[in-house]
C-alpha positions in Angstrom: 16.8 -11.2 9.7 12.8 -10.7 9.2 13.9 -9.0 6.2 15.5 -12.8 4.8 13.2 -14.9 6.5 10.3 -12.9 4.2 12.4 -14.0 1.7 13.0 -17.0 1.7 9.6 -18.0 3.2 7.9 -19.7 0.2 11.0 -22.0 -0.4 12.1 -22.8 3.4 10.1 -25.3 4.9 7.3 -24.8 7.7 9.2 -24.3 10.9 13.0 -23.8 9.9 13.9 -20.0 10.1 17.4 -18.5 8.9 19.8 -17.3 11.9 23.1 -16.8 9.9 24.7 -16.5 5.8 27.7 -18.6 4.5 29.8 -18.2 2.5 28.5 -19.4 -1.1 24.7 -17.4 0.5 24.0 -20.6 1.5 21.7 -20.6 5.2 22.2 -21.7 8.6 18.6 -22.2 10.0 17.1 -23.4 13.1 14.8 -26.3 12.4 11.7 -26.8 15.0 9.5 -29.5 12.9 10.9 -32.6 15.9 10.1 -30.6 19.0 10.7 -27.4 20.9 14.4 -28.1 20.9 16.0 -27.0 17.7 17.9 -29.1 15.2 20.5 -26.8 13.0 20.4 -27.6 9.1 21.5 -25.9 5.9 19.5 -24.1 3.2 20.4 -24.1 -0.5 18.3 -21.1 -2.2 19.1 -22.0 -5.1 18.1 -25.8 -5.2 15.3 -25.2 -2.0 17.1 -27.8 -0.3 17.7 -28.7 3.5 20.6 -30.1 4.8 21.0 -31.5 8.5 24.4 -30.3 9.8 23.5 -31.1 13.9 21.0 -32.2 16.0 21.1 -28.6 18.7 23.1 -25.6 18.9 25.4 -26.6 21.6 26.5 -29.3 19.4 27.0 -27.5 16.4 29.1 -24.8 18.2 31.4 -27.4 19.8 32.0 -29.0 16.5 33.4 -25.8 15.1 36.6 -25.7 14.4 39.2 -23.7 13.2 41.8 -25.9 12.0 39.8 -26.7 9.2 39.1 -25.2 5.9 39.7 -21.9 5.9 42.6 -21.7 7.8 46.1 -21.5 6.3 48.2 -24.8 5.6 51.2 -24.5 7.8 55.1 -25.2 6.6 56.1 -26.3 10.2 59.8 -27.1 10.0 61.0 -30.0 12.4 63.6 -27.8 14.1 60.7 -25.8 15.7 59.1 -28.3 16.9 62.2 -29.3 19.6 60.4 -27.2 22.3 57.1 -28.2 24.0 53.9 -26.2 24.5 54.4 -25.5 28.6 57.9 -23.5 27.2 56.3 -21.7 24.2 53.3 -20.7 26.7 55.6 -19.6 29.7 58.1 -17.6 27.0 54.5 -15.7 25.8 53.5 -15.3 29.1 56.8 -13.2 29.8 56.3 -11.4 27.0 53.3 -10.3 27.9 54.4 -9.5 31.0 57.1 -7.0 29.4 54.7 -5.7 26.7 51.7 -5.2 29.6 49.7 -6.8 27.4 47.4 -10.1 27.0 48.3 -11.4 23.1 44.4 -12.8 21.8 43.7 -16.5 22.9 43.7 -16.7 18.6 47.1 -15.6 18.2 48.6 -17.4 21.1 47.0 -20.9 20.3 48.1 -20.6 16.6 51.4 -19.9 18.0 51.5 -22.7 20.1 51.0 -25.0 17.5 53.0 -23.7 14.9 55.8 -21.9 16.9 58.2 -20.1 14.6 56.1 -21.1 11.2 55.5 -19.8 7.6 52.0 -21.0 5.6 51.6 -21.6 2.2 48.3 -18.9 2.1 50.4 -16.0 3.8 49.2 -12.7 1.9 47.1 -10.3 3.5 45.8 -6.9 2.7 46.5 -3.9 4.6 45.3 -0.3 3.7 47.6 0.5 1.0 47.9 -3.0 -0.9 48.9 -6.2 -0.3 51.9 -7.9 1.7 53.4 -11.7 3.0 54.4 -12.5 5.9 57.8 -14.7 6.2 56.9 -16.5 9.0 55.4 -16.3 13.0 58.3 -14.9 15.5 59.9 -17.2 17.2 59.1 -17.3 21.2 61.7 -19.7 22.3 64.9 -19.3 22.8 64.0 -15.8 23.8 67.7 -15.0 23.5 67.6 -15.4 19.6 68.0 -11.6 17.7 64.5 -12.9 15.7 62.6 -13.5 18.7 59.7 -12.4 19.5 61.2 -10.9 22.6 64.6 -9.6 21.4 62.4 -7.9 18.5 60.3 -5.8 20.5 63.8 -5.0 22.9 65.5 -3.6 19.4 62.3 -2.0 17.9 59.4 -1.5 20.5 60.1 -1.5 23.9 58.3 1.8 25.3 55.6 1.9 22.5 52.2 0.1 22.0 53.3 -2.2 20.0 54.1 -6.0 20.0 55.6 -7.8 17.3 54.0 -10.7 15.9 55.5 -11.8 12.5 58.1 -11.0 10.2 57.4 -9.5 6.7 59.9 -8.3 3.8 62.0 -5.7 4.3 62.4 -5.0 8.2 58.5 -4.6 8.1 57.0 -6.3 11.3 53.1 -7.5 11.7 52.3 -6.2 15.7 49.3 -5.8 18.1 48.8 -2.2 18.2 47.7 -1.7 22.0 47.2 2.0 21.9 43.1 2.0 22.3 40.8 0.3 23.9 40.1 -2.3 21.0 43.5 -4.2 19.6 44.1 -3.8 16.1 46.5 -5.7 13.9 49.5 -3.4 12.4 52.2 -3.3 9.5 54.8 -1.3 10.9 58.3 -0.3 8.7 60.5 0.0 11.4 63.0 1.8 8.9 60.8 4.2 7.0 58.7 4.6 11.0 55.3 4.4 8.7 52.3 2.2 9.9 49.6 0.3 7.8 46.2 -0.9 9.8 45.6 -4.3 8.9 42.8 -5.5 10.8 40.7 -4.5 13.8 40.4 -7.6 15.3 43.9 -9.8 15.7 42.1 -13.3 16.4 40.9 -12.9 13.0 44.0 -12.0 10.9 45.1 -15.8 10.7 41.5 -16.6 8.9 42.0 -14.0 6.4 45.0 -15.2 5.1 45.1 -16.1 1.1 46.8 -16.3 -2.2 49.3 -19.1 -2.9 53.1 -17.5 -3.8 52.1 -18.9 -7.7 49.1 -16.1 -7.6 51.4 -13.4 -6.1 53.1 -11.5 -8.8 49.5 -10.7 -11.1 47.6 -8.9 -7.9 50.7 -7.4 -6.5 51.6 -5.1 -9.7 48.8 -3.2 -8.4 49.4 -0.3 -5.2 46.3 1.3 -4.3 48.2 4.5 -2.9 45.8 5.7 0.0 42.8 3.7 -1.2 41.1 1.6 1.8 40.3 -2.1 0.7 37.0 -3.1 1.7 36.7 -6.0 0.0 38.8 -8.3 -1.7 37.6 -11.7 -3.2 40.0 -12.3 -5.7 40.6 -15.7 -7.2 42.1 -16.0 -10.0 45.2 -18.1 -11.3 47.4 -15.8 -14.0 48.1 -19.2 -15.9 44.7 -19.1 -16.9 42.0 -17.3 -19.3 39.1 -16.2 -17.2 36.8 -18.6 -18.9 39.1 -21.5 -17.6 39.5 -20.3 -14.2 39.0 -23.5 -11.3 36.7 -21.3 -9.1 34.0 -19.2 -10.7 34.9 -15.5 -11.5 30.9 -14.3 -11.3 32.4 -14.9 -7.2 35.8 -12.2 -8.3 35.3 -8.8 -6.7 37.6 -5.5 -5.0 36.4 -3.1 -3.7 38.8 0.2 -2.9 37.6 3.2 -1.0 38.9 6.4 -1.4 38.6 10.2 0.8 35.6 8.1 2.8 33.5 6.7 -0.1 33.9 9.8 -2.2 35.6 7.8 -4.9 35.0 4.0 -5.2 37.2 1.8 -7.3 35.1 -1.5 -8.0 36.3 -5.0 -10.2 33.0 -6.9 -10.5 31.5 -9.5 -12.7 29.0 -8.3 -15.4 25.7 -9.1 -14.6 24.4 -11.0 -18.0 24.4 -14.8 -17.9 27.2 -17.0 -19.7 29.9 -14.1 -19.5 33.6 -14.4 -17.4 34.7 -10.7 -18.1 35.0 -8.7 -15.5 33.5 -4.9 -15.2 36.1 -1.9 -13.5 35.0 1.2 -12.9 35.0 4.0 -10.6 31.5 5.4 -8.7 32.0 8.5 -6.8 29.6 11.8 -6.1 28.9 12.5 -9.6 25.2 10.7 -11.5 27.2 8.5 -13.5 30.3 5.6 -13.4 33.5 7.9 -14.0 35.0 5.2 -15.0 33.8 2.3 -16.3 35.2 -0.6 -19.2 34.4 -4.4 -19.7 37.3 -6.5 -19.7 37.4 -10.3 -21.1 41.6 -11.4 -20.2 43.9 -10.8 -16.8 45.5 -8.9 -19.5 42.7 -6.3 -20.3 41.7 -6.3 -16.6 45.1 -5.1 -15.3 45.3 -1.9 -18.3 41.4 -1.1 -17.0 43.1 -1.1 -13.3 45.9 1.1 -13.9 44.1 3.7 -15.7 41.4 3.5 -13.2 44.0 4.4 -10.7 45.3 6.9 -12.9 42.1 8.4 -13.0 41.2 8.7 -9.2 44.5 10.7 -8.8 43.1 12.9 -11.8 39.7 13.2 -9.8 40.9 14.1 -6.8 39.6 17.7 -6.8 36.9 16.9 -9.1 33.8 19.1 -8.6 30.4 18.3 -9.0 28.0 21.1 -11.0 24.1 21.2 -9.7 21.4 22.8 -11.3 17.9 22.7 -9.8 15.4 22.9 -12.4 11.9 23.0 -11.6 8.9 22.8 -14.5 5.0 22.8 -14.4 3.5 19.3 -13.4 0.2 19.1 -15.2 0.5 17.5 -17.6 2.4 15.0 -16.6 1.0 11.6 -16.1 1.7 11.0 -12.4 -0.8 11.5 -9.8 1.8 12.4 -7.5 3.9 15.0 -9.4 0.1 16.9 -10.3 -0.6 16.8 -6.5 2.7 18.6 -6.0 1.8 21.1 -9.1 5.7 20.9 -9.9 8.6 18.8 -10.9 11.9 19.4 -9.9 15.2 17.7 -11.3 18.7 18.4 -10.1 21.1 18.4 -13.0 24.7 17.5 -12.3 27.7 18.3 -14.6 31.5 17.7 -14.2 32.4 19.0 -17.7 33.6 22.4 -18.8 31.5 25.4 -19.8 30.8 25.7 -23.9 31.1 28.8 -25.9 28.1 30.3 -27.7 29.7 30.3 -30.3 30.0 26.3 -30.5 26.9 26.1 -29.5 25.8 28.5 -32.7 28.1 26.6 -35.3 26.5 23.2 -34.0 22.7 24.6 -35.1 24.6 26.1 -38.7 25.7 22.2 -39.4 22.4 20.7 -38.4 20.2 23.6 -39.9 17.7 23.9 -36.5 17.8 26.1 -33.7 18.4 24.5 -30.4 15.9 24.2 -27.6 16.5 27.3 -25.7 16.7 24.8 -22.5 19.3 22.4 -23.7 21.6 26.1 -24.9 21.1 27.2 -21.7 22.5 23.3 -20.3 25.6 23.8 -23.0 26.7 26.9 -22.4 26.1 26.8 -18.3 26.6 23.0 -17.5 28.8 22.0 -20.1 26.6 18.7 -20.2 25.9 16.4 -18.1 22.6 15.0 -17.0 19.1 14.9 -14.8 18.6 13.2 -11.3 15.8 11.8 -12.2 16.9 10.1 -15.1 14.8 7.2 -15.7 11.9 7.4 -18.2 9.5 4.6 -19.8 9.5 3.0 -23.1 6.6 1.7 -24.9 5.0 1.4 -22.0 6.9 -0.6 -20.0 11.1 -0.7 -19.9 12.5 1.7 -18.3 15.7 3.5 -19.6 18.0 6.0 -18.3 19.2 9.0 -19.2 22.9 9.4 -19.9 24.7 12.6 -20.7 24.3 15.1 -23.0 26.6 15.8 -26.5 28.7 18.8 -26.4 29.3 20.9 -29.7 32.9 20.9 -28.8 35.8 17.7 -30.1 35.0 15.9 -26.0 35.7 12.0 -27.6 32.3 9.9 -26.8 30.2 12.9 -26.3 30.9 14.9 -29.3 27.9 16.1 -31.0 29.0 16.7 -34.8 30.5 13.4 -34.5 27.6 11.5 -32.9 25.5 12.7 -35.9 27.9 12.0 -38.7 28.0 8.0 -37.4 24.6 7.3 -37.5 22.9 10.1 -40.1 22.3 7.3 -42.5 20.4 5.5 -40.1 18.3 8.2 -38.5 15.0 9.8 -40.1 15.9 13.3 -41.6 15.6 16.3 -39.4 16.2 13.9 -36.3 19.3 14.5 -34.1 20.9 12.6 -31.3 21.6 15.1 -28.1 21.9 12.6 -25.5 22.9 8.9 -24.7 20.9 6.5 -22.7 20.8 2.8 -22.0 20.2 0.5 -25.5 20.1 3.9 -27.9 20.1 7.8 -28.5 18.0 10.1 -27.6 17.1 12.7 -30.6 15.4 16.1 -31.1 13.0 14.9 -33.5 11.7 18.3 -35.5 10.0 16.5 -38.2 6.6 17.4 -37.3 7.1 21.0 -35.5 10.7 22.9 -36.8 10.4 25.4 -34.0 9.5 23.0 -30.7 11.4 19.7 -31.8 9.8 16.5 -30.2 11.8 13.9 -27.7 12.5 10.4 -29.4 14.2 7.2 -28.9 16.0 5.4 -31.3 17.3 2.2 -29.9 20.3 0.1 -31.4 18.2 -2.8 -32.9 16.1 -0.3 -35.4 18.8 2.1 -35.8 19.9 -0.5 -38.4 16.9 -2.2 -39.4 14.6 0.7 -39.7 15.2 4.1 -40.3 11.4 5.6 -39.3 10.6 2.9 -36.2 11.1 5.1 -33.6 9.9 5.9 -30.4 8.4 9.6 -29.4 8.8 10.0 -26.0 7.2 13.7 -25.1 6.4 16.7 -27.2 9.0 18.7 -26.5 12.4 18.9 -24.0 10.5 20.2 -21.5 7.9 17.7 -21.2 10.4 15.0 -21.2 12.3 15.9 -18.3 8.9 16.8 -16.5 8.3 13.3 -16.4 11.3 11.8 -15.7 11.2 9.6 -12.5 13.7 7.8 -10.1 15.7 4.9 -11.1 14.5 2.1 -8.8 17.0 -1.0 -7.3 15.5 -4.6 -7.1 14.8 -4.1 -3.5 13.2 -0.5 -4.2 10.0 -1.1 -6.2 6.9 1.5 -7.4 4.1 0.7 -5.7 0.6 1.0 -7.3 -0.7 5.0 -8.2 -3.6 4.7 -5.3 -4.8 8.3 -6.0 -6.7 8.0 -2.8 -3.7 7.2 -0.4 -2.0 10.0 -2.1 -4.0 12.4 -1.5 -4.6 11.2 2.2 0.0 11.8 2.5 -0.5 14.9 0.9 -2.9 16.3 3.3 -1.1 15.3 5.8 2.3 16.5 4.6 0.3 20.2 3.8 -0.6 20.2 7.3 2.9 19.4 8.6 4.7 22.4 6.9 2.1 24.9 7.9 2.1 23.5 11.3 6.1 24.4 11.5 6.3 26.9 8.7 8.7 24.9 6.0 8.6 23.9 2.9 9.8 20.4 2.5 12.2 19.1 -0.7 10.4 18.3 -3.5 11.8 14.8 -4.3 11.0 14.0 -0.2 7.5 14.8 -0.4 7.9 12.8 -4.1 8.6 9.7 -2.0 6.7 9.9 0.8 3.8 10.4 -1.2 4.7 7.2 -3.7 5.5 5.6 -0.7 9.0 4.7 -1.2 10.3 5.0 2.2 8.4 2.5 3.8 10.3 -0.4 2.6 14.1 0.8 3.1 15.4 -0.5 6.1 19.6 -1.2 7.0 20.6 1.0 4.0 23.9 2.5 3.8 24.7 6.0 2.7 28.3 8.2 2.8 28.8 11.3 4.1 32.1 13.5 5.3 33.5 11.4 7.9 32.8 8.2 6.2 29.6 5.5 6.0 26.4 5.6 8.3 23.3 3.6 8.0 20.1 3.9 8.0 18.0 2.0 10.0 14.8 2.5 8.5 13.3 5.8 7.1 10.4 7.6 9.4 6.5 7.9 8.5 4.3 11.0 8.5 1.4 9.1 10.2 2.5 6.0 12.2 1.5 4.9 15.3 4.5 3.5 16.4 6.0 6.8 18.8 9.3 5.4 17.4 8.8 6.0 13.6 6.9 8.8 13.7 7.9 12.5 13.0 6.0 14.2 14.3 6.3 12.6 17.6 10.5 12.4 17.3 10.3 16.0 16.7 9.0 17.1 19.6 10.4 14.4 22.0 14.1 15.4 20.1 14.4 18.2 17.7 12.2 21.2 19.3 13.1 24.3 19.3 15.7 23.0 16.8 15.8 23.5 12.6 15.7 19.8 12.4 13.2 17.3 11.2 14.0 14.3 11.1 13.2 11.7 8.4 15.1 8.7 9.2 17.0 6.8 12.2 20.5 6.0 11.7 22.1 3.8 14.2 22.9 4.5 18.2 20.8 8.0 18.8 22.2 9.2 15.2 19.2 10.9 13.1 18.9 12.0 9.4 17.0 15.0 9.1 15.9 18.0 7.1 18.3 21.1 8.2 16.1 24.3 7.9 19.0 26.7 9.2 19.7 28.4 6.1 18.4 30.0 2.8 18.4 26.4 1.6 17.2 23.3 3.0 19.8 20.7 3.2 20.6 17.2 4.9 21.9 16.8 8.0 23.2 13.9 10.2 22.6 14.9 13.6 23.6 12.8 16.8 21.2 13.7 19.6 23.4 12.5 22.2 26.7 14.3 22.3 24.7 17.5 20.0 27.0 17.3 17.1 25.7 17.3 13.3 27.1 17.0 9.5 25.9 18.2 6.9 25.0 15.7 3.7 25.6 18.0 0.6 24.1 15.7 -1.6 20.1 16.6 -2.7 17.5 14.0 -1.8 17.1 12.4 -5.2 20.9 11.9 -5.7 21.1 10.8 -1.9 18.0 8.2 -2.6 19.3 7.2 -5.7 22.9 6.3 -4.4 21.3 4.3 -0.8 23.1 1.1 -1.3 22.0 -2.3 0.8 25.8 -3.2 1.6 
């Protein structure tokens, strides 16, 4: 709440405070401008406009109506109206008594108002995909074979399931009463399978969506064992993307596999005035494993199907890692010079290449590749670094993509890329990696033994062969100067050398006192003061997702944020040193129990811990604010 208030403060009226987010990123606010009892107003950030909603909190809450827009339009039939509410309620109570359960209030209200009815919007998401329910099961008369009580006695007597609605092909929406928290599940009584739908049954009817005319296009996709985290599709298959009745830029699909190890996402492009959507698959690798821009429903469908095929192929995908350390004396960063060395983690999912292939490429180009590049090709097969950002023209940040390979590997084929761009590159300049907006090249024009690294943007490739930017005098110098890629909500502060020297002294004293050596990437983030502003960000670990409420500080006066205080209080005589506070009693820690320092999520209440495989630089890069 405080973070959002600070973000909106410059546009909000004085004494107006946001307390809730609405559907289109508007906000409900408390308005204290007329006294100590606040009014309720709505604030539109785009227009900086405030609209009055209610004269008080109680009036606003009383005005909420579940029958308004957002609830499905029910198809009540005249036959079902012959039963009174008292009769229906009595039958519901008899069902509750026999099934030994208590139905959610919202569900009972829905049954009372729409007994045995279907709905125009009747499609819902479960963990295996999408399904439709035919209608609510009637409650009276109880002797009907399709009444709630009869279906319960036929299929679910003696179980923890209470049927609620009928779906196609012998499937029923049921309340699962086996746990402390009731949940809604889809049960196939023939196949004896159970798919989770939603953990809060009372909300189920608020999530119904998609009229029958929209069903065919979406139902073509089956997401296997994926868990649908977000699905806000609003696409009419009869219309092209540019003519959709609702804004395509709000469209999104997010499906998670293996606890977040792979994520399928369909989202709008960030470029203005475009209706194209991007289908991508992200995972533990540094780059998207699949990414394709689609401008029509047919292209989107093809891209989703191909992405699902790739996910099945990548189920056992292994990411290779190699840590490379450089002296940092020649780089511009004050932080790197204080630390004395620079560390990058090289990642790859590519198979290794042979020495013969590397030598064949060198023979065709007539040069010898730098020893480090040869080694990365031979041992890692390609891939790229983390951190991966570099600066061009003194201000623009670009990202290192992937190394080209000397073998026949499609878009990453070094020789094929050289042939394609040879007539647009100067002599003795050879592309060795992809990057944002252009090519990274080995530039042998000034030194035939130690090539410089140049950046050739696509526009200049077309306009002027000679116009390029020299980024570094050697490959080692270029890699040593790579910096973390930053989000819009993670800004690199000014290079305050005195403040960094003070923090460096504190870090050095902590290492000496605890006889440890902190990971270089974490020390760099601390010296650059990148972590202080990171609050409520999410990360993936082996059991799913977890939220880091805030990162700890090495010199804080707040005992809940100070590393030294919390280490002495909670982790004394253990190999753990905390660096972030998570929900409950959980902390992210540096784990010094083995030969290599790892990260671990530690639950101090139950004494459990989970290893987090990623290097700290990757962990920081993959944090998400949702």
